[in-house]
C-alpha positions, 0 to 999 in steps of 0.5 A: 379151619376154612382159611387152613383148607384153602391154604393148603389148596393153593399150596397144592395148585402152587406145587401143580403150577411149578411142576408144569411150568418145569416141564415146559422149560425142559421141553423147550430145552430138548426142542431147542437142542433138537433144532440146534442139531439139525441146523448143525447137521445141515451145516455139516453137510454143506461144507462137505460140498466144498471141493477145495481138497480134491482141487489141483490149485489147493496147496494145503499150506496154511498161508496160501490154501489155493493158488487162485482164490485164497480168500475163498479156499475151504469156505462156502464160497468155493462151492461152485468154484469156476476154476475147479480142476480136479487132481488125477490120481496118477499125475503130479500136482500142477503146483509141484511140477517145476 
């Protein structure tokens, strides 16, 4: 009788430990997802600072995105580009003039 009661108590303790472990794993997963979301949002904010699409030297073509720095175009390296020249809406881009 004592052994049966002891086994039943161990069974209840095992279920409680299992339930706590499941909840800890779930909470850890949710925290991890939240951190990934925040990091993704920060990266998105940083990439929206890239000025290439508004630059005169940006071609928009796949093979040659920028005539001055083709390897840096549309990357984080282009955020502080020294040769950035904004496109004036009324003027035709320099590259289109012939």
